[in-house]
Every structure is written in structure tokens, then in C-alpha cells.
FIGUDREN-852002 format. One line per field, with one value per residue: residue number from 1; x, y, z of N, C-alpha, C, O, CB in turn. Coordinates in Angstrom, 3 decimals. Glycine has a CB too. Layout:
n <- (NUM_...) .
nc1 <- (X_...) .
nc2 <- (Y_...) .
nc3 <- (Z_...) .
cac1 <- (X_...) .
cac2 <- (Y_...) .
cac3 <- (Z_...) .
cc1 <- (X_...) .
cc2 <- (Y_...) .
cc3 <- (Z_...) .
oc1 <- (X_...) .
oc2 <- (Y_...) .
oc3 <- (Z_...) .
cbc1 <- (X_...) .
cbc2 <- (Y_...) .
cbc3 <- (Z_...) .
END
This chain:
n <- (1_2_3_4_5_6_7_8_9_10_11_12_13_14_15_16_17_18_19_20_21_22_23_24_25_26_27_28_29_30_31_32_33_34_35_36_37_38_39_40_41_42_43_44_45_46_47_48_49_50_51_52_53_54_55_56_57_58_59_60_61_62_63_64_65_66_67_68_69_70_71_72_73_74_75_76_77_78_79_80_81_82_83_84_85_86_87_88_89_90_91_92_93_94_95_96_97_98_99_100_101_102_103_104_105_106_107_108_109_110_111_112_113_114_115_116_117_118_119_120_121_122_123_124_125_126_127_128_129_130_131_132_133_134_135_136_137_138_139_140_141_142_143_144_145_146_147_148_149_150_151_152_153_154_155_156_157_158_159_160_161_162_163_164_165_166_167_168_169_170_171_172_173_174_175_176_177_178_179_180_181_182_183_184_185_186_187_188_189_190_191_192) .
nc1 <- (82.378_83.585_82.242_81.828_80.271_79.163_78.668_76.264_75.993_78.513_79.388_80.725_79.546_79.373_78.912_76.404_74.907_75.028_73.566_71.016_70.419_70.336_68.155_65.956_66.094_65.837_63.245_61.511_59.323_57.459_55.646_54.847_56.777_59.768_59.879_61.414_64.722_65.105_63.201_64.228_66.645_65.643_64.697_67.121_68.251_66.485_67.111_69.799_69.459_67.892_69.640_71.725_70.388_69.426_71.474_73.273_71.285_68.987_68.349_69.098_71.423_72.868_75.349_76.314_79.418_81.647_85.036_86.166_84.869_82.401_78.905_76.736_74.326_71.839_70.488_67.954_66.662_64.151_63.489_60.846_58.197_59.609_62.146_62.094_60.998_61.896_61.557_62.303_63.347_64.300_65.129_67.446_68.936_71.272_69.722_71.040_72.770_71.458_70.513_72.940_73.739_74.002_71.768_70.966_73.255_73.111_70.649_71.187_73.273_71.824_69.985_71.740_72.640_70.241_69.670_71.909_71.248_69.266_66.857_64.032_62.414_61.994_60.144_58.523_57.117_55.859_54.870_52.236_51.667_51.363_50.097_51.707_51.452_49.072_47.366_47.200_45.197_42.848_39.879_40.364_38.735_35.947_37.840_40.803_43.216_42.999_43.175_45.758_47.226_46.996_48.563_50.163_53.091_53.240_54.734_57.562_57.648_59.124_58.568_59.199_61.974_62.370_61.103_62.934_64.930_63.975_61.836_58.394_54.913_53.021_50.854_48.494_47.731_44.974_44.282_46.172_47.581_45.706_42.684_42.814_45.556_47.586_49.550_51.928_52.727_55.572_57.609_60.240_61.787_64.669_66.101_67.020) .
nc2 <- (122.481_124.286_125.231_127.462_127.953_130.659_133.004_135.312_137.863_138.862_139.588_141.888_145.064_144.677_141.927_141.757_143.193_141.447_139.363_140.532_140.891_138.216_137.306_138.698_137.759_134.967_134.647_135.320_134.018_134.277_136.755_138.435_138.368_139.501_141.763_143.923_145.316_147.094_146.226_143.712_144.482_145.715_143.465_142.219_144.172_144.003_141.453_141.896_143.902_142.546_140.559_142.089_143.346_141.238_139.499_136.398_134.471_135.408_135.152_132.977_133.330_132.716_132.362_131.079_130.833_131.151_130.196_132.651_134.382_135.234_135.555_132.838_131.933_132.106_131.672_131.988_132.125_132.023_132.004_130.280_129.506_129.569_128.916_126.221_125.460_126.333_128.691_128.290_130.702_133.175_130.878_131.272_130.859_131.682_131.829_130.895_129.073_127.046_123.686_122.524_121.721_123.755_124.911_122.654_122.282_124.642_124.283_121.948_122.903_124.874_123.253_121.955_124.147_124.928_122.637_122.721_124.926_123.998_123.601_121.720_121.213_122.157_124.377_125.448_127.671_127.337_129.054_128.913_130.813_130.969_128.863_126.527_124.067_121.372_122.412_125.119_127.830_126.660_126.009_125.138_124.352_122.272_120.242_120.694_119.392_116.828_117.403_118.398_116.066_114.892_116.320_117.523_118.184_120.544_122.446_122.569_123.313_124.286_122.494_119.839_119.744_120.132_117.821_115.858_116.363_115.383_116.701_117.047_117.283_119.325_120.875_123.197_126.432_127.622_130.022_131.890_133.886_135.169_134.286_130.880_130.726_129.160_128.574_126.251_124.190_122.870_120.548_119.373_117.217_117.908_117.160_114.411) .
nc3 <- (-13.662_-10.995_-7.901_-5.141_-2.011_-0.212_2.525_1.710_2.718_3.038_0.553_-1.886_-3.259_-6.059_-6.254_-5.039_-6.853_-9.030_-7.897_-7.712_-10.415_-11.250_-9.728_-10.851_-13.515_-13.173_-12.312_-14.339_-15.460_-13.515_-13.156_-11.087_-9.183_-8.945_-10.969_-11.799_-11.740_-9.647_-7.766_-7.177_-6.019_-3.735_-2.361_-1.760_-0.112_2.007_3.018_3.773_5.714_7.646_8.472_9.510_11.625_13.163_13.655_13.187_13.441_12.296_9.484_6.725_4.212_1.307_-1.264_-4.442_-5.966_-8.777_-9.734_-10.270_-8.639_-9.451_-9.138_-9.270_-8.453_-5.833_-2.479_-0.009_3.347_5.901_9.377_11.048_13.369_15.866_14.905_14.355_11.977_8.714_6.118_2.805_0.786_-1.397_-4.111_-6.539_-9.631_-12.124_-15.207_-17.553_-16.556_-15.332_-14.406_-13.912_-11.460_-9.606_-8.253_-6.794_-5.153_-3.651_-2.294_-0.786_0.841_2.201_3.596_5.349_6.881_8.101_9.668_11.370_12.883_14.457_13.223_12.133_9.947_6.518_4.574_1.559_-0.848_-4.080_-6.596_-9.075_-11.441_-14.138_-15.398_-15.420_-14.346_-13.888_-12.045_-12.389_-13.507_-12.785_-10.846_-7.685_-5.666_-4.923_-2.557_-2.660_-1.936_-2.974_-5.682_-5.740_-5.301_-7.746_-9.457_-12.417_-14.234_-16.540_-17.946_-17.256_-14.471_-11.359_-9.242_-9.750_-9.601_-6.844_-5.856_-6.675_-4.893_-2.562_-1.395_-0.483_-1.367_0.696_0.900_-0.578_-1.672_-2.815_-5.359_-4.493_-5.779_-7.228_-9.016_-9.898_-9.674_-7.957_-4.932_-4.489_-1.917_-0.430_1.440_3.639_5.954_7.832_9.990_12.042) .
cac1 <- (82.497_83.754_81.545_81.944_79.091_79.615_77.639_76.009_76.121_79.900_79.740_80.818_78.432_79.311_78.266_74.969_74.308_74.859_72.462_69.760_70.188_69.948_66.806_65.009_66.130_65.389_61.806_60.814_58.037_56.590_55.643_54.585_57.869_60.680_59.934_62.398_65.976_64.920_62.492_65.185_67.588_64.925_64.703_68.465_68.417_65.712_67.924_70.965_68.997_67.451_70.822_72.440_69.617_69.167_72.618_73.349_70.100_67.823_68.083_70.203_71.594_74.062_75.557_77.239_80.373_82.613_86.422_86.490_84.075_81.135_77.739_76.031_72.987_71.781_69.361_67.673_65.743_63.624_63.021_59.450_57.898_60.754_63.318_61.926_60.680_62.490_61.039_63.283_62.831_64.056_66.244_67.598_70.160_71.379_69.038_71.972_73.592_70.605_70.681_74.363_74.007_74.159_70.602_71.060_74.289_72.597_69.614_71.829_73.958_70.774_69.482_72.759_72.617_69.012_69.858_72.888_70.578_68.218_65.626_63.580_61.703_62.039_58.972_58.649_55.976_56.249_53.664_51.908_50.947_51.336_49.572_52.807_51.024_47.650_46.597_47.085_44.011_41.737_39.239_40.797_37.681_36.215_38.867_42.076_44.304_42.842_43.703_47.203_47.776_46.923_49.278_51.013_53.991_52.968_55.703_58.822_57.495_60.217_58.257_59.894_63.328_62.321_60.792_64.188_65.752_63.323_60.724_57.083_53.788_52.395_49.656_48.297_46.925_44.258_44.067_47.113_48.042_44.570_41.929_43.514_47.002_47.859_50.880_52.140_53.565_56.370_58.408_61.175_62.415_66.123_66.709_66.624) .
cac2 <- (123.803_124.284_126.329_127.565_128.586_131.592_133.882_136.404_139.150_139.316_139.937_143.324_145.645_144.045_140.628_141.973_143.592_140.206_138.627_141.177_140.570_136.806_137.168_139.168_136.860_133.616_134.636_135.979_133.332_134.653_138.201_139.196_138.170_140.644_142.085_144.965_145.264_147.848_145.364_142.680_145.123_145.888_142.160_142.031_145.104_143.447_140.379_142.489_144.585_141.567_139.883_143.069_143.623_140.058_138.622_135.204_133.618_136.037_134.561_132.330_134.014_132.089_132.565_130.183_131.598_130.393_130.428_134.064_135.167_135.650_134.913_131.921_131.781_132.349_131.118_132.646_131.419_132.750_131.103_130.343_128.582_129.606_128.318_124.788_125.361_127.414_128.871_128.491_131.823_132.478_130.191_131.850_130.488_132.304_130.936_130.287_128.078_126.070_122.256_122.176_121.357_124.926_124.959_121.498_122.580_125.681_123.712_121.047_123.760_125.482_122.222_121.765_125.319_124.852_121.584_123.218_125.916_123.339_123.474_120.358_121.115_123.268_124.471_126.454_127.844_127.436_129.556_128.616_131.980_130.944_127.568_125.608_122.757_121.086_123.181_126.492_128.172_125.812_126.212_123.993_123.963_121.660_119.221_121.086_118.436_115.747_117.904_118.471_114.721_114.523_117.361_117.199_119.263_120.776_123.334_122.705_123.978_123.840_121.507_118.588_119.898_119.899_116.408_115.116_116.606_114.781_117.495_116.463_118.210_119.367_121.700_124.095_127.608_128.005_131.441_132.709_135.008_135.471_133.078_129.889_130.912_128.645_128.420_124.836_124.156_121.657_120.511_118.267_117.178_117.919_116.654_113.017) .
cac3 <- (-13.074_-9.542_-7.223_-3.688_-1.437_0.817_3.086_0.767_3.393_2.936_-0.824_-2.180_-4.016_-7.378_-6.063_-4.775_-8.126_-9.777_-7.265_-8.113_-11.828_-11.309_-9.175_-11.864_-14.676_-12.817_-12.033_-15.440_-15.687_-12.405_-13.373_-9.861_-8.234_-8.954_-12.399_-12.112_-10.998_-8.406_-6.797_-6.758_-5.100_-2.469_-1.694_-1.219_1.010_3.124_3.595_4.433_6.917_8.640_9.010_10.333_12.832_13.989_13.787_12.353_13.546_11.674_8.178_6.028_2.931_0.757_-2.698_-5.129_-6.761_-9.568_-9.307_-10.442_-7.704_-10.069_-8.538_-10.161_-7.907_-4.393_-1.748_1.257_4.226_7.047_10.427_11.479_14.481_16.779_14.275_14.102_10.558_7.937_4.773_1.743_-0.022_-2.655_-4.747_-7.883_-10.338_-13.440_-16.161_-18.485_-15.852_-14.665_-14.718_-13.780_-10.077_-8.738_-7.369_-5.902_-4.157_-2.763_-1.428_0.174_1.802_3.017_4.504_6.377_7.765_8.898_10.667_12.351_13.739_15.216_12.454_11.872_8.669_5.574_3.706_0.514_-1.738_-5.485_-7.260_-10.473_-11.946_-15.597_-15.852_-15.673_-13.851_-14.081_-11.063_-12.861_-14.282_-12.353_-9.545_-6.888_-4.729_-3.614_-2.384_-3.277_-1.696_-3.954_-6.954_-5.588_-5.452_-9.166_-10.193_-13.557_-14.619_-17.960_-18.610_-16.512_-13.173_-10.493_-8.205_-10.073_-9.053_-5.405_-5.635_-6.840_-3.701_-1.400_-0.885_-0.720_-1.312_2.020_0.837_-1.707_-1.355_-4.044_-5.642_-3.712_-6.595_-8.089_-9.345_-10.704_-9.549_-6.616_-4.391_-4.178_-0.716_-0.324_2.645_3.861_7.279_7.691_11.217_12.334) .
cc1 <- (82.593_83.003_81.877_80.716_79.539_78.418_77.479_76.176_77.530_80.301_79.830_79.625_78.284_78.617_76.775_74.239_74.060_73.695_71.110_69.421_69.735_68.524_65.752_64.941_65.555_63.880_60.994_59.464_57.038_56.529_55.394_55.713_58.739_60.866_60.966_63.645_65.846_64.212_63.393_66.196_66.939_64.896_66.062_68.717_67.652_66.500_69.087_70.565_68.582_68.638_71.594_71.715_69.514_70.343_72.469_72.080_68.894_67.432_69.315_70.235_72.916_74.141_76.557_78.107_81.219_84.021_86.854_85.699_82.772_79.992_77.021_74.582_73.021_70.480_69.190_66.713_65.385_63.141_61.554_59.278_59.102_61.981_63.215_61.628_61.318_61.817_62.204_62.697_63.903_65.243_66.307_68.962_70.122_70.743_69.962_72.828_72.755_70.861_72.155_74.737_74.137_72.995_70.626_72.078_73.812_71.552_70.249_72.593_72.945_70.244_70.457_72.740_71.381_69.175_70.833_72.262_69.421_66.890_65.309_63.049_61.959_60.754_59.221_57.349_56.482_55.003_53.488_51.025_50.713_50.892_50.681_52.481_49.545_46.774_46.341_45.847_42.768_41.146_39.563_39.787_36.592_37.376_40.205_43.200_44.209_43.412_45.224_47.843_47.773_47.717_50.116_51.850_53.879_54.071_56.907_58.686_58.573_59.846_58.974_61.331_63.332_61.969_62.064_65.095_65.088_62.212_59.415_56.038_53.198_51.165_49.589_47.427_46.229_44.165_45.011_47.552_46.956_43.877_42.732_45.024_47.437_49.331_50.984_53.150_54.253_57.201_59.290_61.703_63.927_66.842_66.177_65.547) .
cc2 <- (123.662_125.479_126.294_128.316_129.386_132.352_135.087_137.772_139.717_139.742_141.448_143.772_144.997_142.678_140.771_142.426_142.352_139.388_139.212_140.850_139.119_136.624_137.581_138.201_135.486_133.534_135.305_135.315_133.585_136.180_139.035_139.086_139.424_141.071_143.149_144.785_146.002_147.005_144.232_143.266_145.382_144.586_141.900_142.945_144.612_142.327_140.957_143.177_143.624_140.857_140.834_143.301_142.422_139.143_137.381_134.365_134.174_135.373_133.814_132.950_133.560_132.305_131.538_131.031_130.660_130.756_131.875_134.975_135.688_134.866_134.094_131.739_132.053_131.810_131.897_131.819_132.226_131.765_131.361_129.381_128.437_128.888_126.824_124.501_126.567_127.475_129.103_129.548_132.881_131.601_130.723_131.462_131.171_131.363_130.260_129.195_127.027_124.674_121.836_121.874_122.523_125.020_123.837_121.771_123.632_125.114_122.789_121.831_124.400_124.473_121.990_122.919_125.298_123.817_122.031_124.205_125.312_123.236_122.022_120.179_122.364_123.221_125.565_126.533_128.033_127.781_129.003_129.748_131.908_129.596_126.597_124.191_122.565_121.822_124.606_126.697_127.408_126.310_124.986_123.579_123.214_120.668_119.571_120.076_117.232_116.171_118.013_117.102_114.235_115.496_116.780_118.432_119.455_121.540_123.618_123.558_123.438_122.815_120.181_118.594_119.570_118.452_115.568_115.269_116.099_115.601_116.825_117.567_118.160_120.269_122.510_125.247_128.024_129.526_132.371_133.963_135.498_134.175_132.158_129.998_130.480_128.752_126.965_124.768_122.805_121.706_119.293_118.355_117.100_117.431_115.249_112.993) .
cc3 <- (-11.561_-8.955_-5.745_-3.195_-0.221_1.389_2.167_1.411_3.265_1.521_-1.009_-3.028_-5.390_-7.299_-5.808_-6.032_-8.991_-9.219_-7.672_-9.560_-12.003_-10.813_-10.195_-13.046_-14.360_-12.618_-13.135_-15.731_-14.560_-12.375_-12.119_-8.845_-8.145_-10.405_-12.771_-11.254_-9.664_-7.348_-6.303_-5.769_-3.737_-1.677_-1.048_-0.021_2.237_3.807_4.377_5.736_8.011_9.269_9.912_11.657_13.756_14.187_12.920_12.381_12.804_10.363_7.705_4.637_2.340_-0.753_-3.220_-6.059_-7.611_-9.086_-9.427_-9.504_-8.276_-9.434_-9.603_-9.742_-6.417_-3.808_-0.453_2.083_5.448_8.108_10.759_12.645_15.405_16.230_14.030_12.639_9.875_6.586_3.826_0.812_-0.187_-3.007_-6.169_-8.448_-11.698_-14.471_-17.160_-17.875_-15.124_-15.203_-14.733_-12.336_-9.114_-7.758_-6.349_-4.784_-3.165_-1.794_-0.386_1.240_2.760_4.037_5.660_7.378_8.672_10.008_11.753_13.319_14.522_14.493_12.173_10.459_7.839_4.774_2.687_-0.261_-3.150_-6.296_-8.663_-10.971_-13.447_-16.165_-16.245_-15.206_-14.160_-13.068_-11.532_-13.715_-13.880_-11.039_-8.709_-5.822_-5.473_-3.694_-3.045_-3.070_-2.625_-5.305_-6.904_-5.810_-6.901_-10.050_-11.334_-13.894_-16.129_-18.683_-17.718_-15.246_-12.223_-9.427_-8.475_-9.549_-7.563_-5.073_-5.717_-5.623_-2.422_-0.779_-1.289_-0.729_0.084_2.032_-0.435_-1.220_-2.653_-4.151_-4.881_-4.460_-7.543_-8.453_-10.266_-10.662_-8.146_-6.215_-3.932_-3.033_-0.620_0.957_2.718_5.287_7.075_8.945_11.470_13.401) .
oc1 <- (81.771_83.116_82.165_80.193_80.201_77.322_78.446_76.472_77.720_81.422_79.099_78.807_77.159_77.830_75.977_73.078_73.004_72.929_70.167_68.269_68.851_67.757_64.758_63.855_64.860_63.299_59.898_58.546_55.890_57.286_55.704_55.618_58.459_61.897_61.348_63.606_66.417_64.571_63.322_66.558_67.602_65.053_66.135_69.328_68.109_66.549_69.337_71.256_68.882_68.636_72.070_72.357_69.516_70.214_71.627_71.820_67.876_66.257_70.419_69.205_73.977_73.118_77.514_77.599_81.479_84.177_87.804_85.837_82.104_80.101_76.734_73.719_74.085_69.516_70.156_66.038_66.187_62.457_61.087_60.135_59.554_62.765_64.168_61.962_61.282_61.537_63.002_61.690_64.372_66.245_65.332_69.999_69.077_71.175_69.682_73.530_73.296_71.362_72.556_75.921_74.360_73.211_70.336_71.798_74.081_71.572_69.878_72.564_73.172_70.074_70.042_72.816_71.467_68.851_70.612_72.703_68.675_65.894_66.206_63.215_62.117_60.321_60.012_56.581_57.419_54.198_54.457_49.798_49.942_51.268_50.600_53.138_48.865_45.554_45.366_45.493_41.741_41.825_39.076_39.972_36.348_37.825_40.687_44.052_45.233_44.058_45.902_48.894_48.468_47.553_50.692_51.371_54.364_54.319_57.231_59.520_58.900_60.741_59.324_61.838_64.186_62.488_62.252_65.930_65.579_61.691_59.340_56.248_52.906_50.509_50.509_46.494_46.826_43.990_44.671_47.858_47.245_44.414_43.265_45.711_47.633_50.215_50.212_54.283_53.624_57.464_59.123_62.027_64.409_68.066_65.029_65.082) .
oc2 <- (122.994_126.599_125.241_129.199_128.867_132.346_135.795_138.745_140.929_140.203_142.201_142.957_144.788_142.323_139.983_142.074_142.226_138.792_138.469_140.566_138.833_135.868_136.878_137.866_134.901_132.456_135.803_135.986_133.150_136.818_140.226_139.652_140.314_140.776_143.260_144.178_145.573_147.054_143.844_142.612_145.283_144.599_141.417_142.532_144.779_142.262_140.556_143.047_143.854_140.583_140.428_143.437_142.564_138.103_137.337_133.617_133.491_135.061_134.000_133.078_133.968_132.417_131.176_131.839_129.520_131.531_132.295_136.197_136.505_133.658_134.585_131.431_132.209_131.533_132.398_130.925_133.003_130.794_132.500_128.529_127.327_128.320_126.217_123.434_127.681_126.444_130.018_129.320_133.434_131.581_130.635_131.703_131.233_130.217_129.136_128.474_126.209_124.504_120.926_121.780_122.313_125.190_124.052_121.521_123.524_125.434_122.847_121.465_124.462_124.806_121.846_122.694_125.611_124.091_121.753_124.311_126.035_122.825_121.198_119.121_123.466_122.152_126.482_125.572_128.794_126.913_128.670_129.661_132.703_129.232_125.930_123.231_123.477_121.850_125.230_125.852_127.492_126.946_123.895_122.563_123.548_120.310_118.825_119.920_116.676_115.376_117.754_117.004_113.278_115.489_115.698_119.564_118.630_121.322_124.776_124.426_122.252_122.301_119.470_117.564_118.825_117.906_114.658_114.406_116.356_115.227_116.130_118.644_117.082_120.409_122.504_125.044_128.699_130.221_133.532_134.984_136.161_133.091_132.598_129.432_131.313_128.984_126.515_125.231_121.752_122.783_118.323_119.440_116.326_117.306_114.940_111.920) .
oc3 <- (-10.935_-9.454_-5.176_-3.875_0.678_0.828_1.883_0.718_3.373_1.307_-0.366_-3.454_-5.841_-8.176_-6.315_-6.242_-9.610_-9.977_-7.945_-9.887_-12.811_-11.408_-10.378_-13.518_-15.190_-12.744_-12.880_-16.204_-14.645_-11.642_-12.101_-7.756_-7.342_-11.010_-13.936_-10.184_-8.661_-6.171_-5.137_-4.791_-2.704_-0.457_0.082_0.965_3.368_5.036_5.514_6.747_9.183_10.469_10.973_12.698_14.979_14.832_12.023_11.438_12.689_10.169_8.218_3.974_2.812_-1.429_-2.536_-6.837_-7.224_-8.143_-8.765_-9.562_-7.642_-9.220_-10.694_-10.564_-5.819_-4.521_0.121_1.572_5.966_7.783_10.752_12.877_15.689_16.990_13.541_12.123_10.397_5.974_4.031_0.141_0.808_-2.292_-6.916_-7.831_-12.344_-14.600_-17.578_-18.586_-14.381_-16.314_-15.458_-12.012_-7.922_-6.558_-5.172_-3.611_-1.969_-0.605_0.787_2.415_3.968_5.210_6.811_8.586_9.860_11.164_12.932_14.463_15.182_15.089_11.997_9.851_8.365_4.343_2.908_-0.317_-3.391_-6.633_-9.346_-10.931_-13.984_-17.279_-17.277_-15.609_-14.630_-13.223_-11.114_-14.538_-14.554_-10.233_-9.006_-5.152_-6.633_-4.783_-3.897_-3.944_-3.023_-5.987_-7.898_-6.444_-7.240_-11.270_-11.222_-13.843_-16.904_-19.869_-17.457_-14.987_-12.278_-8.756_-7.533_-9.105_-7.082_-4.099_-4.910_-5.354_-1.323_0.272_-2.302_-0.173_0.601_3.064_-1.254_-0.444_-3.491_-3.151_-4.649_-3.844_-8.539_-8.227_-11.285_-11.512_-7.262_-7.040_-3.087_-3.163_-0.714_1.491_1.979_5.770_6.248_8.949_11.151_13.785) .
cbc1 <- (81.299_85.268_80.012_83.279_77.999_80.663_78.006_74.612_75.750_80.821_78.716_82.148_78.630_80.733_78.914_74.777_75.223_76.152_72.607_69.849_71.465_70.912_66.661_65.402_67.557_66.089_61.530_61.687_58.264_57.111_54.613_53.298_58.722_62.062_58.591_61.794_67.119_64.123_61.212_65.920_68.102_63.491_64.363_69.511_67.936_64.340_68.441_71.657_67.851_66.506_71.730_72.594_68.239_68.080_72.810_74.507_69.745_68.095_67.671_70.036_71.550_74.077_76.055_76.470_81.271_82.446_87.352_86.238_84.874_81.163_76.781_76.732_72.427_71.918_69.563_67.106_66.331_62.479_63.881_58.465_57.481_60.370_64.501_60.813_59.118_64.015_60.032_63.610_61.569_63.775_66.077_67.441_70.300_72.880_68.006_72.849_74.503_69.135_70.045_75.238_75.234_74.254_69.320_71.458_75.571_71.989_68.564_72.780_74.774_69.623_69.241_74.149_72.641_67.795_70.365_74.067_70.071_68.017_65.728_62.516_60.184_63.302_57.674_59.831_55.100_56.909_53.698_51.192_51.707_52.698_48.635_54.067_51.290_47.403_47.325_48.318_44.275_42.200_37.672_42.108_37.093_34.954_38.369_42.507_44.287_41.352_43.086_47.566_46.998_45.456_50.173_50.161_55.469_51.683_55.031_59.882_56.048_60.798_56.736_59.894_63.857_61.315_59.752_64.921_66.046_64.325_60.789_56.748_52.712_53.400_49.593_47.644_47.810_42.837_42.653_48.337_49.277_45.012_40.594_43.067_47.405_47.423_51.161_52.646_52.726_57.281_57.532_62.352_61.890_66.591_66.412_67.844) .
cbc2 <- (124.701_124.331_126.240_128.291_127.526_132.581_134.332_136.280_139.011_138.224_139.352_143.647_147.152_143.889_139.884_143.014_144.606_139.382_138.652_142.701_140.822_135.942_138.009_140.569_136.710_133.154_135.325_135.963_131.829_134.064_138.537_138.726_136.955_140.291_142.540_146.372_145.867_149.131_144.773_142.081_146.443_146.382_141.035_142.289_146.518_142.915_139.437_143.493_145.488_140.547_139.363_144.401_144.087_139.287_138.228_134.365_133.419_137.502_135.639_130.744_135.575_130.590_134.006_129.061_132.460_130.685_129.573_134.471_136.307_135.431_135.965_130.574_130.375_133.851_129.604_134.041_130.110_133.691_131.260_129.993_127.196_128.996_128.582_124.228_125.306_127.222_130.047_127.139_132.443_133.476_128.611_133.405_128.922_132.615_131.707_131.330_128.773_126.439_121.939_123.309_120.566_126.219_124.887_120.227_123.055_126.829_122.938_120.084_124.850_126.002_120.907_121.638_126.620_124.498_120.296_123.876_127.075_124.050_124.245_119.973_120.918_123.196_124.754_126.135_129.042_126.102_131.058_127.211_133.242_131.291_127.771_126.104_122.621_119.588_123.204_126.879_127.941_124.359_126.432_124.304_125.198_120.951_117.922_122.413_117.967_115.355_119.272_119.008_113.755_114.482_118.150_116.737_118.954_121.524_124.654_123.309_123.749_125.009_121.278_118.356_121.336_120.836_115.911_115.587_118.093_114.513_118.959_115.398_117.867_119.848_122.617_123.355_128.789_127.378_131.805_131.887_134.609_136.236_133.449_129.993_132.401_127.207_129.442_124.028_124.431_121.486_120.564_118.299_115.955_119.312_117.597_112.174) .
cbc3 <- (-13.474_-9.150_-7.440_-3.253_-1.053_0.241_4.543_0.193_4.861_3.405_-1.798_-2.911_-4.174_-7.964_-4.910_-3.658_-8.872_-9.742_-5.730_-7.926_-12.647_-10.483_-7.899_-12.352_-15.177_-11.556_-10.712_-16.696_-15.838_-11.031_-14.383_-9.230_-8.641_-8.279_-12.851_-11.893_-11.833_-8.675_-7.433_-7.989_-5.700_-2.725_-2.697_-2.302_0.615_2.628_2.500_3.499_6.585_8.004_7.869_9.573_12.462_13.403_15.235_12.785_14.991_11.436_7.152_5.973_3.095_1.081_-2.987_-5.927_-5.854_-11.103_-10.111_-11.868_-7.220_-11.618_-7.909_-10.193_-8.194_-4.094_-1.467_1.025_4.645_6.616_11.685_10.303_13.939_18.099_15.106_14.971_10.307_7.782_4.714_0.970_0.627_-3.786_-4.712_-7.847_-10.483_-13.801_-16.912_-19.055_-14.856_-14.835_-16.075_-14.310_-10.022_-9.579_-8.180_-6.700_-4.844_-3.586_-2.268_-0.551_1.069_2.124_3.740_5.737_6.933_8.002_10.000_11.639_12.899_16.485_11.150_12.863_8.894_4.639_4.526_-0.428_-1.303_-5.994_-7.320_-10.629_-11.612_-16.135_-17.031_-14.986_-12.322_-13.982_-9.727_-13.644_-15.716_-12.203_-9.678_-6.233_-4.008_-3.085_-2.936_-2.734_-0.240_-4.101_-7.292_-4.201_-4.598_-9.623_-9.244_-14.790_-14.192_-18.105_-19.008_-17.411_-12.580_-9.828_-8.122_-11.589_-9.287_-4.762_-6.664_-8.095_-3.567_-0.375_-1.418_0.349_-2.387_3.064_2.023_-2.934_-0.755_-4.070_-5.318_-3.341_-7.388_-9.361_-10.005_-12.102_-9.827_-6.531_-3.213_-5.446_0.561_-1.565_3.838_2.828_8.137_7.352_12.431_12.792) .
END
């Protein structure tokens, strides 16, 4: 499958609708993310508004398209620390098309865009709200970082995807989404 990656802000209304549907479907295992289409559309409107208000440096917002212009997935990013660090948020690929290189292509494109803007590091949070890892459902105190180093992927948590792309564990936020529901923080340097 051939894909092209484009600026999502330039997509027509039909493309944004597809992006909202993908966001809701891709995060079905994270019930507090975007459980409804309306909430996914609000996320897209927030991206569009931030880009319109802040110009090109405000956020990165990219979409992967097939040859027919159908959205396959999308990625967003927000600058932090005066643009030296960028948060990858979110990454969503149509669940029926996952494991075909679309997410990988989006992340690599995102890394390139961050580096072009002078960013040094990318960080991301990958929640475990449904006991997908050995950290889920556990009291991570005391010594949460020791527990992070012993993490096991029990049910296809996406942290393994990011590890394959060179991301590393850089922290954990115990109870970020309620007791036993941590946010696993990962990062990668993108500049030499």
C-alpha cells in the first residue's frame, strides 16, 4: 500500500471526519480518551484552532493518506520547553490497517518535522488504563521507577511499538488516570 503524508490542516471536511472516526476507533481500549465522535471532533477543532492562531510553529498535525485520498491515520504534536521538546500526541491509525507501517511512517515524519523546527527530544505518554502491562492495577509506590524497569507487556500495549522505533522509558506517572492506572512516559532524542 502506498501512502503519502500531508499537513492535516489542509484536509477538507470529509478528511477531518475520517480523522475523528479513526481517533475514536483507535483508542477504544482507552475509555477516557475520546469515547465519542463529538469528543474526537473537539480534539481536531483544537488542533485546527491552535495552528490557525499560532501559525506553523504552534503544532505539528499530519495525516497519512492512501492513493484515493482516504485518511489512514494521523499524528499530532505540541511544542514544550520553548520548542526544544515536543510531545507526540496523539497517534491514531485505523485499527483495520494497523501493523502495515502507517504508524511507523507517521512517527518518522513527525520526528523529521520536530528536528527541522529545532526540537531536540520527543516525549509521549502512553496510558495503561486497562491493565495492558504489568504496571496496570498495581500500586507503583514505593520505587515506581524500579517497577517501570521491570515492565511486561501483557496485552499488546503500544509501548512495544515505540520501543521498536527507538523510544525509551523516561518515567512513569503512577495513578495518572486513577489508582493503578499509570501513564508510561517515553522519549527519544531526534537531533544529533
